[in-house]
MDAnalysis code that builds the backbone (N, CA, C; Angstrom):
import MDAnalysis as mda
import numpy as np

u = mda.Universe.empty(399, n_residues=133, atom_resindex=np.repeat(np.arange(133), 3), trajectory=True)
u.add_TopologyAttr("name", ["N", "CA", "C"] * 133)
u.add_TopologyAttr("resid", np.arange(1, 134))
u.add_TopologyAttr("resname", ["UNK", "UNK", "UNK", "UNK", "UNK", "UNK", "UNK", "UNK", "UNK", "UNK", "UNK", "UNK", "UNK", "UNK", "UNK", "UNK", "UNK", "UNK", "UNK", "UNK", "UNK", "UNK", "UNK", "UNK", "UNK", "UNK", "UNK", "UNK", "UNK", "UNK", "UNK", "UNK", "UNK", "UNK", "UNK", "UNK", "UNK", "UNK", "UNK", "UNK", "UNK", "UNK", "UNK", "UNK", "UNK", "UNK", "UNK", "UNK", "UNK", "UNK", "UNK", "UNK", "UNK", "UNK", "UNK", "UNK", "UNK", "UNK", "UNK", "UNK", "UNK", "UNK", "UNK", "UNK", "UNK", "UNK", "UNK", "UNK", "UNK", "UNK", "UNK", "UNK", "UNK", "UNK", "UNK", "UNK", "UNK", "UNK", "UNK", "UNK", "UNK", "UNK", "UNK", "UNK", "UNK", "UNK", "UNK", "UNK", "UNK", "UNK", "UNK", "UNK", "UNK", "UNK", "UNK", "UNK", "UNK", "UNK", "UNK", "UNK", "UNK", "UNK", "UNK", "UNK", "UNK", "UNK", "UNK", "UNK", "UNK", "UNK", "UNK", "UNK", "UNK", "UNK", "UNK", "UNK", "UNK", "UNK", "UNK", "UNK", "UNK", "UNK", "UNK", "UNK", "UNK", "UNK", "UNK", "UNK", "UNK", "UNK", "UNK", "UNK", "UNK"])
u.atoms.positions = np.array([
    [-2.056, 7.576, -6.214],
    [-0.746, 8.508, -6.746],
    [-1.041, 10.038, -6.370],
    [-0.016, 10.564, -5.966],
    [-0.264, 12.023, -5.127],
    [-0.401, 13.023, -6.317],
    [-0.814, 14.223, -5.929],
    [-0.482, 15.110, -6.892],
    [0.858, 15.437, -7.716],
    [1.668, 15.372, -6.385],
    [2.933, 15.947, -7.004],
    [3.767, 14.947, -7.907],
    [3.573, 13.541, -7.812],
    [3.729, 12.560, -8.427],
    [3.222, 12.434, -9.724],
    [1.878, 12.945, -9.965],
    [1.084, 12.891, -11.293],
    [1.421, 14.216, -12.052],
    [2.000, 15.379, -11.289],
    [2.506, 16.320, -12.138],
    [4.189, 16.196, -12.518],
    [4.667, 15.395, -11.811],
    [5.815, 15.020, -12.366],
    [6.191, 14.240, -13.730],
    [4.881, 13.405, -13.407],
    [4.688, 12.120, -14.629],
    [4.066, 12.838, -15.738],
    [3.180, 13.831, -15.705],
    [2.874, 14.794, -16.659],
    [3.706, 15.491, -17.253],
    [4.834, 15.990, -16.541],
    [5.668, 17.134, -17.109],
    [6.621, 16.225, -18.165],
    [6.808, 14.830, -17.259],
    [7.741, 14.116, -18.526],
    [7.585, 13.696, -19.527],
    [6.285, 13.906, -20.152],
    [5.482, 13.714, -21.542],
    [5.937, 14.833, -22.530],
    [6.369, 15.874, -21.705],
    [6.679, 17.071, -22.690],
    [8.108, 17.206, -22.767],
    [8.884, 16.172, -22.286],
    [10.418, 16.429, -22.728],
    [10.445, 16.448, -23.891],
    [11.733, 17.054, -24.403],
    [12.173, 17.324, -25.463],
    [13.478, 16.442, -25.590],
    [13.475, 14.818, -26.110],
    [14.746, 14.236, -25.836],
    [14.748, 13.508, -26.970],
    [15.399, 13.803, -28.075],
    [15.169, 13.296, -29.499],
    [16.613, 12.420, -29.445],
    [17.392, 12.615, -28.929],
    [18.814, 12.041, -28.949],
    [18.844, 10.816, -27.900],
    [18.554, 11.177, -26.465],
    [18.665, 9.827, -26.043],
    [17.336, 8.987, -25.481],
    [16.106, 9.993, -25.846],
    [14.767, 9.315, -25.534],
    [14.528, 9.012, -24.140],
    [15.360, 9.726, -23.398],
    [15.154, 9.383, -21.927],
    [14.298, 10.642, -21.037],
    [13.220, 10.484, -21.154],
    [12.250, 11.499, -20.538],
    [12.020, 11.694, -19.038],
    [12.286, 12.687, -18.643],
    [12.237, 12.904, -17.165],
    [11.582, 14.154, -16.953],
    [10.532, 14.179, -15.960],
    [9.635, 15.034, -15.282],
    [10.083, 15.529, -13.672],
    [9.899, 16.477, -13.859],
    [10.166, 17.152, -12.127],
    [8.978, 18.072, -11.973],
    [8.415, 17.915, -10.586],
    [7.465, 18.808, -9.956],
    [8.123, 19.379, -8.514],
    [7.885, 20.528, -8.416],
    [8.397, 21.360, -6.991],
    [7.048, 21.719, -6.738],
    [6.830, 21.570, -5.554],
    [5.850, 21.921, -4.548],
    [5.954, 23.159, -3.506],
    [5.569, 24.142, -3.577],
    [5.588, 25.215, -2.781],
    [4.714, 25.303, -1.356],
    [5.453, 25.909, -0.285],
    [4.831, 25.757, 1.037],
    [3.459, 25.927, 0.718],
    [2.739, 26.959, -0.032],
    [1.389, 27.145, -0.215],
    [0.339, 26.041, -1.304],
    [1.295, 24.875, -1.605],
    [0.559, 24.123, -2.390],
    [0.633, 23.873, -3.701],
    [0.978, 25.595, -4.117],
    [1.515, 25.546, -5.810],
    [2.394, 24.626, -6.381],
    [2.391, 23.890, -7.421],
    [3.504, 23.112, -7.994],
    [3.588, 23.644, -9.314],
    [5.019, 23.669, -9.672],
    [5.754, 23.925, -10.721],
    [6.412, 22.731, -11.385],
    [6.623, 22.598, -12.891],
    [6.998, 21.659, -13.344],
    [8.026, 22.152, -14.337],
    [8.910, 20.854, -14.485],
    [9.659, 20.939, -15.456],
    [9.811, 19.771, -16.168],
    [10.750, 19.764, -17.308],
    [11.312, 18.331, -18.047],
    [12.310, 18.667, -18.755],
    [13.208, 17.667, -19.034],
    [14.472, 17.645, -19.881],
    [14.522, 17.831, -20.770],
    [15.279, 19.047, -21.630],
    [15.350, 19.459, -22.989],
    [16.479, 19.406, -23.465],
    [16.931, 18.310, -24.368],
    [17.972, 17.916, -24.928],
    [18.563, 19.008, -25.838],
    [19.684, 18.932, -26.144],
    [20.518, 19.681, -27.493],
    [21.284, 18.850, -28.061],
    [21.708, 18.768, -29.242],
    [22.880, 18.051, -29.996],
    [23.838, 18.090, -29.439],
    [24.204, 19.350, -28.844],
    [25.579, 19.557, -27.955],
    [25.211, 19.005, -26.625],
    [25.380, 18.022, -26.114],
    [24.844, 17.424, -24.986],
    [25.242, 18.446, -24.005],
    [26.290, 19.283, -23.803],
    [26.723, 20.043, -22.644],
    [25.651, 21.067, -22.272],
    [24.517, 21.242, -23.299],
    [23.677, 22.398, -23.415],
    [22.381, 21.493, -23.090],
    [22.259, 20.525, -22.701],
    [21.114, 19.733, -22.282],
    [20.831, 20.365, -21.088],
    [19.561, 20.775, -20.772],
    [18.897, 20.877, -19.395],
    [18.149, 19.678, -18.940],
    [18.513, 19.602, -17.508],
    [17.775, 18.364, -17.020],
    [16.521, 19.114, -16.268],
    [15.418, 18.329, -16.170],
    [13.991, 18.383, -15.617],
    [14.291, 19.195, -14.217],
    [14.841, 18.839, -13.405],
    [14.926, 19.335, -12.061],
    [15.318, 21.038, -12.431],
    [16.415, 21.377, -13.111],
    [16.570, 22.737, -13.331],
    [15.809, 23.415, -14.098],
    [15.054, 23.014, -14.904],
    [14.146, 23.567, -15.739],
    [12.615, 23.878, -14.786],
    [12.524, 22.915, -13.945],
    [11.461, 23.087, -12.732],
    [11.579, 24.521, -11.474],
    [13.195, 24.692, -11.283],
    [13.411, 25.277, -10.499],
    [13.556, 26.716, -11.211],
    [14.181, 26.706, -12.608],
    [14.351, 28.027, -12.808],
    [12.805, 28.441, -13.477],
    [11.703, 27.547, -13.727],
    [10.526, 27.857, -13.944],
    [9.921, 28.463, -12.601],
    [10.193, 27.765, -11.377],
    [9.696, 28.441, -10.240],
    [10.344, 29.600, -10.050],
    [11.216, 29.754, -9.777],
    [12.065, 31.158, -9.523],
    [11.590, 32.546, -10.559],
    [11.253, 32.022, -12.042],
    [10.701, 32.993, -12.799],
    [9.209, 33.448, -12.633],
    [8.639, 32.569, -11.774],
    [7.303, 32.540, -11.425],
    [7.081, 33.337, -9.770],
    [8.542, 33.759, -9.105],
    [8.352, 34.502, -7.972],
    [8.872, 33.358, -6.865],
    [8.612, 32.094, -6.901],
    [8.961, 31.300, -5.470],
    [10.381, 31.386, -5.217],
    [10.132, 31.500, -3.859],
    [11.920, 30.909, -3.375],
    [11.628, 30.183, -2.153],
    [12.078, 28.879, -2.536],
    [12.321, 27.828, -1.733],
    [10.923, 26.563, -2.158],
    [10.999, 25.706, -1.437],
    [10.156, 24.638, -1.768],
    [10.167, 23.724, -0.771],
    [9.209, 22.998, -0.712],
    [9.103, 21.997, 0.435],
    [9.483, 20.341, 0.081],
    [8.712, 20.244, -1.360],
    [9.264, 18.919, -1.436],
    [9.262, 18.909, -3.205],
    [10.302, 17.851, -3.674],
    [10.153, 17.859, -5.331],
    [10.194, 16.496, -5.585],
    [9.555, 16.332, -6.632],
    [9.344, 14.843, -7.426],
    [10.020, 14.807, -8.749],
    [10.711, 13.728, -8.877],
    [11.443, 13.601, -10.182],
    [10.866, 12.227, -10.708],
    [10.363, 12.226, -11.951],
    [9.927, 11.121, -12.678],
    [10.727, 10.562, -13.700],
    [10.590, 9.281, -14.142],
    [11.508, 8.680, -15.194],
    [10.870, 7.112, -15.472],
    [11.138, 6.483, -16.701],
    [10.543, 5.503, -16.950],
    [11.571, 4.572, -16.655],
    [11.677, 4.157, -15.601],
    [13.239, 3.493, -15.170],
    [12.818, 2.446, -13.693],
    [13.581, 0.884, -14.163],
    [12.617, 0.065, -12.880],
    [13.219, 0.736, -11.487],
    [14.200, 1.170, -11.342],
    [15.037, 1.749, -10.064],
    [14.665, 3.359, -9.946],
    [14.667, 3.967, -9.207],
    [14.577, 5.295, -8.916],
    [15.643, 5.962, -9.507],
    [15.513, 7.323, -10.095],
    [16.458, 8.123, -10.803],
    [16.723, 9.190, -9.813],
    [17.608, 9.105, -9.167],
    [17.790, 10.315, -8.497],
    [18.355, 11.687, -9.371],
    [18.231, 13.080, -8.784],
    [18.899, 13.991, -9.671],
    [20.584, 13.877, -9.535],
    [21.196, 14.478, -10.739],
    [22.281, 14.311, -11.028],
    [23.019, 15.684, -9.980],
    [24.310, 15.413, -10.320],
    [25.087, 16.474, -9.364],
    [24.887, 17.665, -9.426],
    [24.686, 18.386, -10.623],
    [24.235, 19.693, -10.637],
    [23.052, 20.139, -10.640],
    [21.935, 19.081, -10.409],
    [20.417, 19.428, -10.218],
    [20.573, 19.031, -8.336],
    [21.284, 18.250, -7.887],
    [21.503, 18.334, -6.655],
    [21.791, 19.597, -5.777],
    [23.089, 20.110, -6.517],
    [23.441, 21.580, -6.106],
    [22.482, 22.519, -5.890],
    [21.537, 22.812, -7.452],
    [20.320, 23.650, -7.350],
    [19.557, 23.393, -6.411],
    [18.987, 22.237, -6.455],
    [17.704, 21.914, -5.338],
    [18.482, 22.441, -4.040],
    [19.523, 22.249, -3.754],
    [20.345, 22.688, -2.606],
    [19.978, 23.963, -2.276],
    [20.492, 24.787, -2.832],
    [20.341, 26.233, -2.898],
    [19.145, 26.815, -2.971],
    [18.229, 25.948, -3.578],
    [16.700, 26.819, -4.097],
    [16.035, 26.384, -2.952],
    [16.111, 25.112, -2.323],
    [15.005, 24.526, -1.617],
    [15.608, 23.788, 0.023],
    [17.212, 24.055, 0.219],
    [17.547, 23.455, 1.296],
    [17.423, 22.148, 1.161],
    [17.008, 21.413, 2.315],
    [16.669, 20.170, 3.041],
    [15.469, 19.666, 2.755],
    [14.852, 19.669, 1.666],
    [13.617, 19.412, 1.007],
    [13.287, 18.144, 0.821],
    [12.452, 17.669, 0.708],
    [11.914, 15.879, 0.838],
    [11.891, 15.720, -0.924],
    [12.927, 14.695, -0.998],
    [12.787, 14.630, -2.572],
    [12.098, 13.042, -2.913],
    [11.020, 13.012, -3.650],
    [10.187, 11.931, -4.228],
    [10.996, 11.299, -5.642],
    [11.160, 10.245, -5.518],
    [11.638, 9.624, -6.758],
    [10.453, 8.658, -7.236],
    [10.198, 8.745, -8.452],
    [9.074, 7.771, -9.088],
    [9.405, 7.353, -10.272],
    [8.635, 6.357, -10.791],
    [8.640, 5.687, -12.294],
    [7.393, 5.779, -12.869],
    [6.764, 4.849, -13.401],
    [5.598, 5.378, -14.276],
    [4.415, 4.396, -13.512],
    [5.009, 3.770, -12.568],
    [3.883, 3.032, -11.605],
    [3.723, 3.902, -10.033],
    [4.861, 4.905, -10.223],
    [4.190, 5.929, -8.643],
    [5.409, 5.672, -8.185],
    [5.485, 6.415, -6.679],
    [6.670, 6.437, -5.959],
    [7.450, 5.303, -5.799],
    [8.613, 5.735, -5.940],
    [9.437, 4.465, -5.798],
    [10.621, 4.701, -4.379],
    [10.891, 5.838, -3.770],
    [12.047, 6.339, -2.889],
    [11.442, 7.494, -2.263],
    [12.186, 7.745, -1.341],
    [12.190, 9.233, -0.578],
    [13.165, 9.664, 0.003],
    [13.840, 10.400, -0.041],
    [15.057, 11.116, 0.314],
    [15.149, 12.442, 1.133],
    [15.718, 12.551, 1.626],
    [16.205, 14.240, 1.951],
    [17.359, 14.709, 1.464],
    [17.254, 16.295, 0.901],
    [18.357, 16.630, 0.041],
    [19.743, 16.408, 1.231],
    [19.944, 16.395, 2.230],
    [20.709, 16.378, 2.997],
    [21.477, 14.788, 3.089],
    [20.756, 14.321, 2.702],
    [21.195, 12.630, 2.528],
    [21.813, 12.501, 0.741],
    [21.103, 12.897, -0.172],
    [21.567, 13.084, -1.562],
    [22.854, 13.946, -1.682],
    [22.751, 15.094, -0.898],
    [24.045, 15.807, -1.120],
    [24.762, 16.457, 0.537],
    [25.470, 15.508, 1.241],
    [25.468, 15.257, 2.333],
    [26.583, 16.679, 2.855],
    [27.163, 17.081, 1.884],
    [28.487, 17.924, 2.305],
    [28.048, 18.964, 1.175],
    [27.370, 19.684, 1.030],
    [26.836, 21.122, 0.080],
    [27.529, 21.899, 0.188],
    [27.905, 22.761, -1.054],
    [28.523, 24.281, -1.097],
    [27.524, 25.055, -0.965],
    [27.460, 25.845, -0.580],
    [26.408, 27.211, -0.493],
    [26.704, 28.375, 0.012],
    [25.811, 29.421, 0.449],
    [26.319, 30.712, 0.752],
    [26.900, 30.774, 2.305],
    [27.364, 29.981, 3.369],
    [28.146, 29.660, 4.073],
    [29.365, 29.840, 3.705],
    [29.933, 29.250, 2.293],
    [31.318, 29.107, 2.250],
    [31.269, 30.393, 1.589],
    [30.376, 31.117, 1.144],
    [30.773, 32.736, 0.851],
    [30.833, 33.483, 1.543],
    [30.529, 32.564, 2.898],
    [30.319, 34.219, 4.076],
    [29.105, 35.180, 3.716],
    [28.537, 34.736, 2.948],
    [27.397, 35.561, 2.462],
    [26.007, 35.362, 3.246],
    [25.921, 34.482, 3.881],
    [25.117, 33.957, 4.630],
    [24.529, 32.639, 5.216],
    [23.369, 32.303, 5.670],
    [23.400, 31.113, 5.979],
    [22.592, 30.049, 4.771],
    [22.722, 28.511, 4.743],
    [21.907, 27.711, 3.762],
    [20.708, 27.772, 3.676],
    [19.986, 27.508, 2.532],
    [19.156, 27.773, 1.836],
    [18.166, 26.877, 3.011],
])
């Protein structure tokens, strides 16, 4: 199992999911090899729940990272669990067309490019303020 998958699986164990019991971990790899992790954090008001992918993005940004080369999302499911729509948007804006690895407890199950998960992204081009991530 590679380091990124292992980091996502480890982050999953820190998830705060008292309502759904659905633990998700995410690991983001920077170009220099650093890895930033996040886990899902639930609220009794489900709309305030934060997905593992966004927690990892926010954590990486707060540590000064701008952009990433790979992301891994890990959950305890038979089929790969891809990022939700909101997380796809954040990942696109943060890391552009990065590689996304989907894993379960036994390891890697699938690999995608962000362009395949979010084929028509909304980004800075639509705002007239620059190039996409």
